[in-house]
C-alpha positions as CSV (number, residue, x, y, z in Angstrom):
1,M,-7.2,2.9,-29.0
2,S,-4.1,1.0,-30.0
3,E,-2.0,4.2,-30.1
4,D,-3.1,5.0,-26.6
5,R,-2.1,1.5,-25.4
6,D,1.3,1.7,-27.2
7,S,2.0,5.0,-25.4
8,K,1.4,3.5,-22.0
9,T,4.9,2.0,-21.4
10,E,5.4,2.9,-17.7
11,Q,4.5,0.7,-14.7
12,P,1.6,2.0,-12.6
13,T,2.7,3.9,-9.5
14,G,1.6,3.1,-6.0
15,K,-0.8,6.1,-6.0
16,K,-2.3,4.9,-9.3
17,L,-2.8,1.4,-7.9
18,Q,-4.4,2.7,-4.7
19,E,-6.8,5.0,-6.5
20,A,-7.8,2.2,-8.9
21,F,-8.3,-0.2,-6.0
22,S,-10.5,2.3,-4.2
23,H,-12.7,2.5,-7.3
24,G,-13.0,-1.3,-7.5
25,Q,-10.6,-1.6,-10.4
26,F,-8.6,-4.7,-9.4
27,A,-8.3,-8.3,-10.6
28,R,-11.4,-10.4,-9.8
29,S,-13.0,-13.4,-11.3
30,A,-16.6,-14.5,-11.0
31,E,-15.3,-18.1,-11.6
32,I,-13.5,-18.1,-8.3
33,Q,-16.7,-17.3,-6.4
34,S,-18.6,-20.0,-8.3
35,V,-15.9,-22.5,-7.3
36,F,-16.0,-21.4,-3.7
37,V,-19.8,-21.6,-3.5
38,L,-20.0,-25.0,-5.2
39,A,-17.2,-26.5,-3.2
40,M,-18.6,-25.2,0.1
41,G,-22.0,-26.4,-0.8
42,L,-20.6,-29.9,-1.6
43,L,-18.6,-29.9,1.7
44,A,-21.6,-28.8,3.7
45,L,-23.8,-31.4,2.2
46,T,-21.2,-34.1,2.9
47,L,-20.8,-33.1,6.5
48,L,-24.3,-32.1,7.4
49,G,-26.2,-34.3,4.9
50,P,-26.5,-37.4,7.1
51,S,-27.8,-35.4,10.1
52,V,-30.3,-33.5,7.9
53,W,-31.4,-36.8,6.4
54,R,-32.0,-38.4,9.8
55,R,-34.1,-35.4,10.9
56,L,-36.2,-35.6,7.8
57,V,-36.7,-39.3,8.3
58,L,-37.7,-38.8,11.9
59,A,-40.1,-36.0,11.0
60,M,-41.7,-38.0,8.2
61,T,-42.0,-41.1,10.3
62,G,-43.6,-39.0,13.1
63,I,-46.1,-37.5,10.7
64,L,-47.0,-40.7,9.0
65,G,-47.3,-42.6,12.3
66,H,-49.7,-40.0,13.7
67,L,-51.9,-39.4,10.7
68,H,-54.9,-40.9,12.6
69,T,-54.5,-38.3,15.3
70,I,-54.0,-35.3,13.2
71,T,-57.1,-33.3,12.5
72,L,-57.0,-31.1,9.4
73,Q,-59.0,-27.9,9.9
74,A,-59.0,-24.6,8.1
75,D,-57.8,-22.7,11.2
76,Q,-54.9,-25.1,11.8
77,L,-53.4,-25.2,8.3
78,Q,-51.6,-21.9,8.9
79,R,-50.0,-23.3,12.0
80,Y,-48.9,-26.5,10.3
81,L,-47.4,-24.6,7.4
82,A,-45.4,-22.3,9.8
83,L,-44.1,-25.3,11.7
84,A,-43.1,-27.1,8.5
85,A,-41.3,-23.9,7.2
86,A,-39.5,-23.5,10.5
87,F,-38.4,-27.1,10.5
88,L,-37.1,-27.0,6.8
89,S,-35.4,-23.7,7.5
90,S,-33.5,-25.2,10.5
91,C,-32.4,-28.1,8.2
92,V,-31.3,-25.9,5.3
93,A,-30.0,-22.9,7.2
94,P,-26.5,-24.3,8.0
95,I,-25.9,-25.2,4.4
96,V,-27.2,-21.8,3.1
97,L,-25.1,-19.9,5.6
98,A,-22.0,-21.9,4.7
99,V,-22.5,-21.1,1.0
100,M,-23.1,-17.4,1.7
101,F,-19.9,-17.3,3.8
102,S,-17.9,-18.9,1.0
103,G,-19.1,-16.4,-1.5
104,L,-18.2,-13.5,0.8
105,L,-14.8,-15.1,1.5
106,A,-14.0,-15.5,-2.2
107,G,-14.8,-11.7,-2.7
108,A,-12.7,-10.7,0.3
109,L,-9.7,-12.8,-0.8
110,Q,-9.8,-11.1,-4.2
111,S,-10.0,-7.7,-2.7
112,R,-7.3,-8.6,-0.1
113,F,-9.8,-7.9,2.7
114,R,-9.8,-4.1,1.9
115,A,-12.9,-2.0,1.4
116,T,-13.6,-0.2,-1.8
117,P,-16.2,2.5,-0.9
118,N,-15.8,4.5,-4.1
119,A,-16.9,1.5,-6.1
120,L,-20.4,1.9,-4.7
121,E,-20.8,5.3,-6.2
122,P,-23.3,5.3,-9.2
123,N,-21.7,5.4,-12.6
124,W,-24.4,6.9,-14.9
125,A,-22.2,6.3,-18.0
126,R,-22.9,2.6,-17.7
127,L,-26.6,3.3,-18.4
128,N,-25.8,4.5,-21.9
129,P,-27.1,1.8,-24.3
130,V,-24.6,2.8,-27.0
131,G,-21.7,2.3,-24.7
132,G,-23.2,-1.0,-23.5
133,L,-23.4,-2.3,-27.0
134,K,-19.8,-1.3,-27.7
135,R,-18.7,-3.1,-24.6
136,I,-20.5,-6.3,-25.6
137,F,-19.0,-6.5,-29.1
138,T,-15.3,-6.3,-28.0
139,L,-12.5,-8.8,-27.6
140,R,-12.6,-8.1,-23.8
141,S,-16.2,-9.3,-23.5
142,A,-15.6,-12.2,-25.9
143,I,-12.9,-13.8,-23.8
144,P,-15.3,-14.4,-20.8
145,G,-17.9,-15.7,-23.2
146,L,-15.4,-18.1,-24.7
147,L,-14.3,-19.2,-21.2
148,G,-18.0,-19.8,-20.3
149,C,-18.4,-22.0,-23.4
150,V,-15.3,-24.0,-22.4
151,R,-16.6,-24.4,-18.9
152,L,-20.0,-25.6,-20.2
153,G,-18.5,-28.1,-22.5
154,A,-16.2,-29.5,-19.8
155,V,-19.1,-29.8,-17.4
156,L,-21.3,-31.6,-20.0
157,L,-18.5,-34.0,-20.9
158,L,-17.7,-34.8,-17.3
159,S,-21.4,-35.2,-16.5
160,Y,-22.0,-37.5,-19.5
161,T,-19.1,-39.8,-18.6
162,A,-20.0,-39.8,-14.9
163,I,-23.7,-40.5,-15.7
164,R,-22.7,-43.4,-18.0
165,R,-20.8,-45.0,-15.2
166,V,-23.7,-44.5,-12.8
167,L,-26.1,-46.2,-15.2
168,E,-23.9,-49.3,-15.2
169,D,-24.2,-49.7,-11.4
170,P,-25.9,-53.0,-10.3
171,I,-28.5,-51.0,-8.4
172,F,-30.5,-50.6,-11.6
173,F,-30.8,-54.4,-12.1
174,T,-31.6,-55.5,-8.5
175,S,-34.2,-54.6,-6.0
176,V,-32.9,-52.5,-3.1
177,G,-34.3,-50.5,-0.3
178,V,-35.1,-46.8,-0.1
179,A,-32.0,-46.2,2.1
180,R,-29.7,-47.8,-0.4
181,I,-31.2,-45.7,-3.2
182,A,-30.7,-42.5,-1.2
183,E,-27.2,-43.4,-0.4
184,F,-26.5,-44.2,-4.1
185,L,-27.9,-40.9,-5.3
186,A,-26.0,-39.0,-2.7
187,G,-22.7,-40.7,-3.6
188,S,-23.2,-40.4,-7.3
189,T,-24.1,-36.7,-7.1
190,A,-21.0,-36.0,-4.9
191,K,-18.7,-37.7,-7.4
192,I,-20.2,-35.7,-10.3
193,L,-20.0,-32.4,-8.4
194,L,-16.4,-33.1,-7.3
195,R,-15.3,-33.5,-10.8
196,I,-17.1,-30.4,-11.9
197,V,-15.5,-28.5,-9.0
198,G,-12.0,-29.6,-10.1
199,V,-12.5,-28.5,-13.7
200,M,-14.0,-25.2,-12.6
201,A,-11.1,-24.6,-10.3
202,L,-8.7,-25.0,-13.2
203,L,-10.7,-22.6,-15.3
204,A,-11.0,-20.1,-12.4
205,A,-7.2,-20.1,-12.1
206,L,-6.8,-19.4,-15.8
207,D,-9.5,-16.6,-15.7
208,Y,-7.9,-14.9,-12.6
209,A,-4.5,-15.0,-14.3
210,Y,-6.1,-13.3,-17.4
211,Q,-7.8,-10.7,-15.1
212,L,-4.5,-9.9,-13.4
213,W,-2.8,-9.4,-16.8
214,R,-5.7,-7.3,-18.2
215,T,-6.0,-5.1,-15.1
216,H,-2.2,-4.5,-15.0
217,R,-2.3,-3.6,-18.7
218,D,-5.2,-1.2,-18.2
219,L,-3.4,0.6,-15.3
220,M,-0.2,1.2,-17.3
221,M,0.7,4.9,-17.5
222,T,2.4,7.2,-20.0
223,R,5.5,9.1,-19.2
224,E,3.5,12.3,-19.1
225,E,1.1,10.8,-16.5
226,V,4.0,9.7,-14.4
227,K,5.5,13.2,-14.5
228,E,2.2,14.9,-13.6
229,E,1.6,12.5,-10.7
230,S,5.1,13.1,-9.4
231,K,4.6,16.8,-9.5
232,S,1.2,16.6,-7.8
233,S,2.5,14.2,-5.1
234,E,5.9,15.8,-4.4
235,G,4.9,19.4,-5.1
236,N,6.1,21.9,-7.6
237,P,9.9,21.8,-8.0
238,Q,10.1,25.6,-8.0
239,V,8.2,25.8,-4.7
240,K,10.3,23.1,-3.2
241,G,13.5,24.9,-4.4
242,K,12.2,28.1,-2.8
243,Q,11.5,26.3,0.4
244,R,15.0,24.8,0.5
245,Q,16.4,28.2,-0.2
246,M,14.5,29.7,2.7
247,R,15.5,26.9,5.1
248,S,19.2,27.3,4.0
249,R,19.0,31.1,4.6
250,Y,17.4,30.6,8.0
251,S,20.0,28.0,9.0
252,F,22.9,30.2,7.9
253,R,21.6,33.2,9.8
254,K,21.2,31.0,12.9
255,S,24.8,29.8,12.5
256,L,26.0,33.4,12.3
257,L,25.2,33.7,16.0
258,N,27.9,31.2,16.8
259,V,30.7,33.0,14.9
260,P,31.6,35.2,17.9
261,K,32.1,32.1,20.0
262,A,34.4,30.5,17.4
263,D,38.1,29.9,18.1
264,V,39.2,30.4,14.5
265,V,37.8,31.0,11.0
266,V,39.6,29.2,8.2
267,T,39.3,30.9,4.8
268,N,40.2,30.3,1.1
269,P,40.9,33.3,1.3
270,T,37.6,35.1,0.3
271,H,35.5,32.4,-1.5
272,L,35.1,30.1,1.5
273,A,35.0,30.6,5.2
274,V,34.5,28.0,8.0
275,A,34.3,28.9,11.7
276,L,35.5,26.3,14.2
277,R,35.1,26.0,17.9
278,Y,36.6,23.6,20.4
279,D,35.8,23.2,24.1
280,R,37.9,20.6,25.8
281,R,35.5,20.2,28.7
282,R,32.4,19.6,26.5
283,M,33.5,18.5,23.1
284,K,35.3,15.4,21.9
285,A,36.5,17.1,18.7
286,P,36.3,20.6,17.2
287,R,33.0,21.5,15.7
288,V,32.0,23.5,12.6
289,V,29.8,26.3,13.9
290,A,29.3,28.2,10.6
291,K,30.3,28.0,7.0
292,G,29.6,29.9,3.8
293,S,30.8,30.7,0.4
294,R,31.3,34.0,-1.5
295,L,29.0,36.7,0.0
296,N,28.2,34.4,3.0
297,A,31.9,33.9,3.5
298,L,32.4,37.7,3.6
299,R,29.7,38.0,6.2
300,I,31.4,35.4,8.4
301,R,34.8,37.2,7.9
302,S,33.2,40.5,8.8
303,L,31.6,39.1,11.9
304,A,34.9,37.5,12.9
305,H,36.8,40.9,12.5
306,Q,34.1,42.6,14.6
307,F,34.5,40.1,17.5
308,R,38.3,39.6,17.0
309,V,38.1,36.0,16.0
310,P,41.4,34.9,14.5
311,I,41.2,34.3,10.7
312,V,43.6,31.8,9.2
313,E,44.1,31.4,5.4
314,N,44.5,27.7,4.5
315,K,43.0,26.9,1.1
316,P,43.2,23.1,1.2
317,L,41.8,22.9,4.7
318,A,39.1,25.4,4.0
319,R,37.9,23.4,1.0
320,L,37.9,20.1,2.8
321,L,36.1,21.6,5.8
322,F,33.5,23.3,3.6
323,K,32.9,20.1,1.6
324,Y,32.9,17.5,4.3
325,G,32.1,19.5,7.4
326,R,28.5,19.8,8.7
327,V,27.3,22.8,10.7
328,D,26.9,21.9,14.4
329,G,28.8,18.7,13.7
330,E,32.3,17.5,14.5
331,I,35.0,17.8,11.9
332,P,35.9,14.6,9.9
333,A,38.5,12.5,11.7
334,E,40.9,12.8,8.7
335,L,41.2,16.5,9.4
336,Y,42.1,16.2,13.1
337,V,45.8,16.8,12.7
338,A,45.5,19.7,10.3
339,V,42.8,21.4,12.5
340,A,44.9,20.7,15.6
341,E,47.9,22.5,14.1
342,V,45.8,25.5,13.3
343,L,44.2,25.7,16.8
344,A,47.6,25.3,18.4
345,W,49.0,28.2,16.5
346,V,45.9,30.3,17.3
347,Y,46.1,29.5,21.0
348,R,49.7,30.5,21.1
349,V,49.3,33.8,19.3
350,N,46.0,34.8,20.9
351,R,46.4,33.4,24.4
352,Y,45.0,36.5,26.0
353,R,41.6,36.0,24.2
354,Y,41.0,32.5,25.6
355,Y,42.0,33.1,29.2
356,A,40.8,36.6,29.9
357,E,37.2,36.7,31.1
358,S,37.0,40.4,30.5
359,N,36.8,39.9,26.8
360,Q,33.9,37.5,26.8
361,V,30.7,38.7,25.1
362,D,27.2,38.0,26.1
363,H,25.9,36.5,22.8
364,A,22.5,35.7,24.2
365,D,21.6,39.4,24.4
366,P,19.2,40.2,21.5
367,A,20.7,43.7,21.3
368,S,24.2,42.4,20.8
369,P,26.1,43.1,17.5
370,A,25.9,39.4,16.6
371,H,22.2,39.4,16.6
372,R,22.0,42.7,14.8
373,L,24.2,41.3,12.0
374,A,22.2,38.1,11.8
375,R,19.0,40.2,11.3
376,E,20.5,42.2,8.5
377,P,19.3,41.5,5.0
378,D,21.2,38.7,3.3
379,P,23.1,40.3,0.3
380,L,23.1,36.9,-1.5
381,H,19.3,36.9,-1.6
382,A,18.6,40.6,-1.6
């Protein structure tokens, strides 16, 4: 057990935390719910107690004042009991509802107002008596028991000191009315309960901090678990590499269709090839329409020869364009001057190509040589 804990050195991932939360494995403390219930009950009694007391007094006064007119018969006892139960329910219902709401609110706050449906699934392993005995005699179960003993001792100590002060009140040495006795009992009970709520709130905060630490420790992961989860969430690296390779191959074949439209192909001289195009009317700067290395560079050069696209050997420029240029994107601003010089030389030497409409090729035709070359098997991946 200790070796397993020592091997868990990695922080839990988001997926691990989400799965644990869905199964109800999150920090929660029963002490917090106890504090909420007790505090809400005390608050409800403080706010609603006077009105409930007045209703009870009026009901008792009415019953005692009309005893001579009430006839007790066997067939009427059931109706009287139903009326009494309805009356008491109406007096107690607001307080009970407030206490129930506080308990639900405490649970919702600890679960961050998120549902945990998987936690409702039956866990038959918990019905194993041997496992239950093992869970009882562990340090994890001893800490809540120790905390309960501390809470009980604190409650008894506060109750004892508060009761001693109550017994010293002059009400026990003088004659007072029933209303004064009721007021004294309500005030004394509220003081005792308020102190108990304060102590329980402090213990609940300590218990919740311990539950946070214990839950986080239980959810720690080993390096192997992190790797396995990364593989399962992101996919097999080999499959992802194959997908990237297929996307790159498709993108390159698509870019080959633009080579016949290029103005120039810059090479290095055979390892790299970058095809450039510039249209003054529609482009702000020259664009990279295709680029490739090694066998792909040879395919670009072959297609450029077939469609009489000028090929210029410029090793530094070809390397920079291949490294920083993006297909279907403008060339970097730092290369404007170098590319402009190349294009100016190409325009002067091949002026007939760029002004003679008779040499234009319909590249949208699927039967054109460009499309046939693009559909040929890629020698790099053959």
